[in-house]
KOLTI-874325 format. One record per residue (C-alpha): x, y, z; residue in one letter. Coordinates in steps of 0.25 Angstrom, whole numbers, padded with zeros to 4 digits, always signed. Each point is the difference from the previous one (the first is absolute). Layout:
BEGIN
XYZA
...
! end
This chain:
BEGIN
-0001+0001+0000M
+0006+0013-0004P
+0006+0007+0012Y
+0003+0016+0002V
+0008+0009+0009D
-0005+0013+0002G
+0007+0013+0005F
-0004+0013+0004V
+0011+0011+0003L
+0003+0014+0002A
+0012+0005-0009V
+0004+0015+0001P
-0001+0007-0012K
+0015+0005+0000A
+0003-0016+0000N
-0010-0005-0011L
+0012+0000-0010A
+0009-0009+0009A
-0013-0008+0003Y
-0002-0002-0015K
+0015-0005-0001A
-0001-0010+0012L
-0013-0005-0007T
+0004-0001-0013D
+0011-0009+0006L
-0009-0007+0009A
-0010-0003-0010G
+0010-0008-0010S
+0007-0007+0011V
-0015-0004+0005W
-0004-0005-0014M
+0014-0006-0002E
-0002-0008+0011H
-0014-0005-0004G
-0010+0010+0003A
-0011+0001-0011L
-0003+0015+0002S
+0005+0012+0008Y
-0007+0014+0000V
+0003+0012+0006E
-0010+0012+0000C
+0000+0014+0005V
-0013+0006+0006A
-0007+0009-0009D
-0014+0002+0007D
+0001-0005+0015T
-0006+0010+0008P
+0003+0000+0014Y
-0012-0005+0007G
-0007+0004+0013E
+0001-0015+0005L
+0008-0009-0009T
+0008+0004-0014S
+0012-0004-0005F
+0007+0011+0003P
-0005-0001+0015R
+0004-0015+0000A
+0015+0003-0001V
-0001+0013+0006Q
+0005+0008-0011A
+0003+0015+0000T
-0001+0010-0009D
+0013-0001-0006D
-0002-0016-0002E
-0005-0008-0012V
-0009-0013+0002V
+0005-0011-0007I
-0009-0013-0001F
+0007-0012-0006S
-0002-0016-0002W
+0008-0013-0004I
-0007-0012-0006T
+0004-0015+0001Y
-0004-0011-0005E
-0003-0005+0016S
+0004+0002+0013R
+0010-0010+0000E
+0006+0007-0012K
-0001+0013+0006R
+0008-0005+0011D
+0011-0007-0008E
+0000+0014-0008V
+0002+0009+0012N
+0010-0009+0005A
+0009+0002-0011R
-0003+0014-0001V
+0004+0002+0014M
+0014-0005-0002T
+0003+0007-0014D
+0011+0008+0002P
-0005+0010-0011R
-0011+0004+0012L
+0010+0002+0011K
+0002+0014-0001H
-0015+0002+0001A
-0001-0006+0014Q
+0010+0010+0005D
-0009+0011-0001G
-0011+0000-0009P
-0005+0016-0006P
-0013-0002+0010F
-0004-0003+0014D
-0002-0016+0000G
-0007+0002+0014K
-0011+0006-0007R
-0002-0011-0011M
-0012-0009+0000I
+0002-0013-0007F
-0006-0014-0001G
-0003-0013-0008G
-0012-0003-0007F
-0007-0012-0007T
-0009+0003-0012E
-0015+0002+0002L
-0005+0005-0013T
+0007+0003-0013R
-0007+0003-0013F
! end
């Protein structure tokens, strides 16, 4: 059954180019190790809600932009295999030393597919 890792995070607008460079590399590494797709999206229409919203969820400030991304895999088992290889890939070592965003505010999780058209 298809499996998806999803992410929501806030990136300082001043760091968006650095974030894109990181995700260009990360996307190619994930795909090389077996992911089916790797998608990064920048918020365009995500108003700050009174109770809930994407910006509120990651405590985005006025100088940050919300990123919504996902990676798809053949299955949960394949995801675990791919991620194990990715986490030891030396090309991503520098990314773990200081990403261009506050990782403590990133929301992430794994999901099984419910519906697809």
